[in-house]
N, C-alpha and C positions, 0 to 999 in steps of 0.2 A: 382636806388638804388645801393649803394656801397656794394659789398659783403664783409663779414668779412674776414680778413686775416687768412690763415690757421695757426694753432698753430705750433711752430717751430719743435716740435718732430714729426709732420706728415711727415717731410722730413727725410729719413734715413741718410742723410749726415749732419744733424744738431742735436746737442745735446740739451736735455731739460735743462732749467735753471729756473730762477725766471720769466718764461714767456719770456725770452729774447733769441733771436737767438744766437747760438754760432757756430763758425766754427768747423768742424771736426778736431780732433787732427791730425796734419801732421805726416808723418813718422819720426821716431826718428832721422835718419841721417840728413835730411834737417833741422829739428827743431834745432838740436845742432848747425849746421852751422849758422843758423839765429841768435842765441843768443850769439855767440862768441864775436861780437863787444860790446854787452850790458854787458856781463860778464867782458870784459876788462875795460869798464868805471867804473863798480862797484869796481873792484880791485884797480883802480887808486884813486877813492874816498876814499876807505878804507886806502890806504897807506898814503894819506894826513891827515886823522884823527889820524893815529897812531903817528904822530910826535907832537901832541899837548901836552901841559903840563897837567898832569893827577892829580896831588896832589893839587886840587883846592878848596877843601871843608874845609880847615883849616881856621877858622874865622879870618878876618882882624881886627886888633885892632881898627883902626879909619878910617872911610870912609870920603871922601870929603863932605863938607856941602851942595853942590848943586846937589848931586845925588838923585835918587829916590829909594824907598825901597819897595820891595814886600816880605811879610811874608806869608808862606804857611804851611799847615799841610801836611806832607809827610807820607804816609802809604806804607809799602813795605813788600814783601815776600822774599826779598833777605837775604843772610847770612851776619851778621855784619862782618866788617873788623877791624882788629887791627890797621890799619892805619887811624889816624884821618883826614888825607887829602882825604880819599876815603869814609869813613863811612861804606859803604856796597859794597860787591863784586857782581859778576855776578852769584855766586852760589846760590842755593836754601836754604832758611832758613826754620826752623821748626815751626815758628810762625810769625804772622804779627807784625811788629815793627812800632812805631809812633814817629815822630820827628817834631818839629817846626823849620823851616829853613828860615832865612831872607837873601835876596839877594839885594845887592846894584847895581843899574843900572846907567851908566854914563849919564850926562846931554845930552839933545837932540842935542846940537851943536856938540857933539863928536861921534855921532853914526847915523846909518840909521835905520828907522823903518823896522822891519822884520829880523834884524841881531842880532846874539849873538856875542858880542865882547869877545871872549875867552881870558883868561889871557895868556900873552906871557911868564911870569915868576912869581915866587912867592917871596914876596907877590905881588898881582896885583896892578896896578895903577887904583884906583877907578874912576879917572877922565875920563879914556878912556876904561876901561875894567870892565866886570862883576866881582863881588866879594861877597863871603859869609861873612856876618857880625855877624851872630849868629846861633848857633845850640843848641837846647834844647830838651832833651828827654821828651816824653809824655807817661809815663809808664802805665797809667790806663785809663779806659773808662771814669771815672769821669773827669779826666783832659782833655780828648778829648772833652767832653761836655762843659767844661769851655772854651776851645779854640773856639768852635762855638759861645759861648756867647760873648767872647771878640771881635771877628772878624765879628759879624753880622752887617748889615746895615739896612736901613729902609725897604728894600724889603726882608730881611732875605733869601738871595739867596746864594747858594754855587755852585761852579763850580768844578767838578771832572774831572781831565785830566788823560787819560790813554795813555802813550806813545807807540811807535811802536818798531819794530825790530831794533837791532843794536844800543841800547842806554845803556850807563853806567848810574849809579845813578846821577853823576854830569851832564851828558848830559840832562837827564830828568829835573833836577832841574833848570838849566839855561834856557832851552827851554821854560819851563812853565812860569818862571819869565818873559821872553821876551813876551810871548803871553799875559799874564795878563797886563803887562805895556803897550804894544803897542795897545791892544784892548781898553784900557781905562775902562775896567770893574771894578766895585767895589764889585763884588761878592767875597765871602770868598773863596780863592783858596785852593783846596785839590788835591795833586798829588798822584796817585796810580802808583807805579813803581814796576814792576815785574822783575824776574831774567833773564834779557838779559845779555849776556856776552859782548856786545858791540863790536862784531867782525863779519864782513860781511859774513864769511864762516861758522858761527855757526847758520845758519837759522833753521835747524831742532831742535837744542837744544832750541833755543828761542821759537819755536812753542810749544814744549812740556812744557816749563816753563810757557807760557801763560795758557796752559791747567791746569797746577799745581796750578795756582793762581785764578781760577774762584771763588771758595768758599770765599776766602778772599775779593774779590771785591764785591761779593754779600753782605757780612756782612757789608762792608763799606757803600754801597748804603743804606742798611736798617738802619744802625746807623744814617746816615745823615737824612734820611726821618723821622725817629722817634723822632729826637731831637725837643723839643718845640721851640728852637731858629732858626729853619730852616723852611721856607715855600715853597721854590722853589729849586729843584735840577736840574741842567743842567749837562749833561755828554758830554765831548768832547774827542773823541778817534781818534788816528791816526794809520793808517796802520794796523799791526798785532794787535794793541790795539783795533781796531774796532771789530775784531773777539772776543776778550776777553770781551769787553763791551757788545756785543750782547749776548754772552753766559751767562754772569752774569745776564743780564736782564731777559733772558729766565729762569734762575735758580730762580731768585727772584719771577717771576710769578708762577712758579710751587710750590715754598715753601709757598708763601703767598696767593695763589689762584688768585692773580692779581698783577700788578705792582702798587706800591703806587702812589696815585694821585699827590703827591708832585714832583714826577719825571716827569717833564713836557716836557723837550726837550732833544734830543740826536743828536749830530752833529758827523757824521762819516766822517773824512777827509782821502781821499785816502784809503778807507778800504780794507785791504788785506783779503778778505773773498771770498771763493768759492761761486759762484753765486747760486748754488743749495743749499748749506748749509745755506746761508742767507735766502732763501725762507722758509726753515724749521724753522730757528730761529724766524723769523718774525711771522710766523703762531703760533708757540707755546708760544709766549708772550701773546696770548689771545687778546680779542677785546679791552681791555682798555690799549692800547699802548701809550707811549709818542709820541710826534711829532718828526719826523725824518727829518734831513737835510743831504744830502749826497753830498760830494764834489768829483767829478770825473775828470779824465783826460785821454784821449786816448794817450797821449804822456808820460805816466808814465813808464819809463824804469824799475824801481824797481819792479813794478807790472807785467811787462812782464816776468821778470825772475821768479817771484813767481809763475805765471801761468804755466811756463815751468816746474818748480820743482814739481808742484802739478798735473801733468798729462795732462796739456794742457787746463784745465778748466779756463775760464775767471774769473777775480777778479771783485768784484762789483765796486771798485774804478777805474778800468781801462776800464770800459764799457761805451759806449755812451748811457745814459739812456734817453736822451731828446725825442726820438721818442715815449717813453712810458709815457710821462708827463700826459696825460689825466687820465689814471687809477692810476698813482702814486699820482696825486693830490687828487683823491677821497679817497685814502688810508691815506692821511695826510702826504705825503712825498714830500719834496722839493728837487730839484736836481740843483746843481751848477756845471756847466762844466768849469773847470779851464784850459782847453787845450790851450787857447790862451793867458794865462797870462805869462808874462816874469818873469823868476826867475833865481837866481844865482845858484840854485841847478842843476847840470848837469844831474841828473836823473829825474828831473821834479816831485819829490815825496813830496816836502815840501812846496808847494805853500800856504797851509793853514796858515802857520806861517811866511813864508818868503816874501810874497807879501803884500805890504802896503794896496792895495785895499782889499784883502781878509781879512786881520787881522782887518781892520776897519769895514768891513761888519760883521765879527764875533762879534766885540764889540757892534755894534748896535743891533744885534740879542740877545746878552747876556743882553742888557739893556731892553729887552722886546719889541723891535720894530719889526714890521712885516718885512719880506723879500721882501715887495712890496712897493708901494707908493713912499715915498721920496727916496728910494734906487733904483728906476727903472733904472736910468741912469747908475749907477754902475753895476746893474744886467745885463743890456743889453751889456755892454762892456765886461763882463766876461762870457757871454753866459748862463745866468741863465734861467731856466724854471720857470715862475712865478706860483708856486703851493702854494695854501693856506695851512697853518697849521690848517686844520679843516677837518671835514667830517668823519662821522662814518658809513654812510649808505652802503658804498662799502668796508668796512674793510674786508668783507668776500671774496672779489674778488682776494685776494692774491693767491688762489689756482687755479684761472682761467688763461688761457693764456693771458698775457699782450699784445700779438700781435693782439688780437681782438680789434682793435682801431677805427673801424668805428662808427659813432654816433648811427646807428641803433643797432649794436651789443652791444654797451654799455648799451643802454636803455633796451634791452631784459635781459641782465645780471643783471641790477639793479632791475628790476621787479621780477626776479626769486629768487634773493638773498636778498630781502628787509626785511625779518624777522631776528630775532636775533638767530634763531636756525641754527645749522649746516646744510649745504646743500651739495649734491654730485655734483661736477663739474668735468667733464672729468675723472670720476672714482676716484676722490680724495675728501676727506672731507675737507671743509673749516670751519673756526670758526669765 
């Protein structure tokens, strides 16, 4: 008989997390030396982005006839800008603002899947570059409901995208337009953009801005779920936006006593979430959680820096979760390891949008297809653990050590936690 693996916190040199082993925090001096090359890469990437044309949100009068069009509802907690080419700044606004924004995307012959063709000058060349073609204010809740009605399709599905750290308003709009177009989804696209300053050295400001925006995202999720024109809500969140999305879902569950059943799927791409914090967020969402898919990479340099800035605690998106697939499967969580995916991003942080394979996989998932079956070959190439989006019997196991992965240990755990009542596991209450 195989003996259960000891929980990670049984070893004083290992920190407790979501049941995942974590290395002890190294001494500060060596840790700083380790991250100097990574910080250098980050600063070089930042200097490259700073040279881009910024005044890109002024609508183009006429776009080429063979371009594609993505129209999204944009909700933001940013402060409005007096510059019509920017619309909103990186400062914090006092209320949520809504706009409908249309983006023209060049024909496929002029671009690569996964890339945003940023304008090189204004006005942009719509044959080769992304261009905004229309911006309209949505000043009332009734008009927001009208937007849902006009943009619904047969499945009445909406996709809410929450961007990550270091994004301007324009960055978020163009990236989401690219994701919607390249994934092929026909879900009604809703962008939630929070007050990021779009500067790589404003990490702590951005983190507090995400915290500032939790209630607004909760309200947006509830508004979409309560609309009679919406039957399915999928949330896609990247990097620091993953923490914001998880916090908002936790808040929704606490306000409404459960997460609305219309919120069916949550995709966290490279989530910049402290692994201990995610464990608590996941538990406090309650037993009626959406299905989660988590895209991870052990080669994500941005998350390495984030972990260093956060006291040496691993980030969910930078942890190899594949060894814990059996229990994650029982919890209704799929894990996609993107470590082996080639990407033009030197930090390895944007594979979810920049890799043709991943963005097509997301499109199939958004279309309601399983992450198994016909996608097995793609999944094998990208190192996916084939976990079902199902299973509630072991939802309570989130408070147990995931390192207990032997078949015998899992069966004991399932028997002891088979009821819907909270049980005590290793001195912690599970739900």
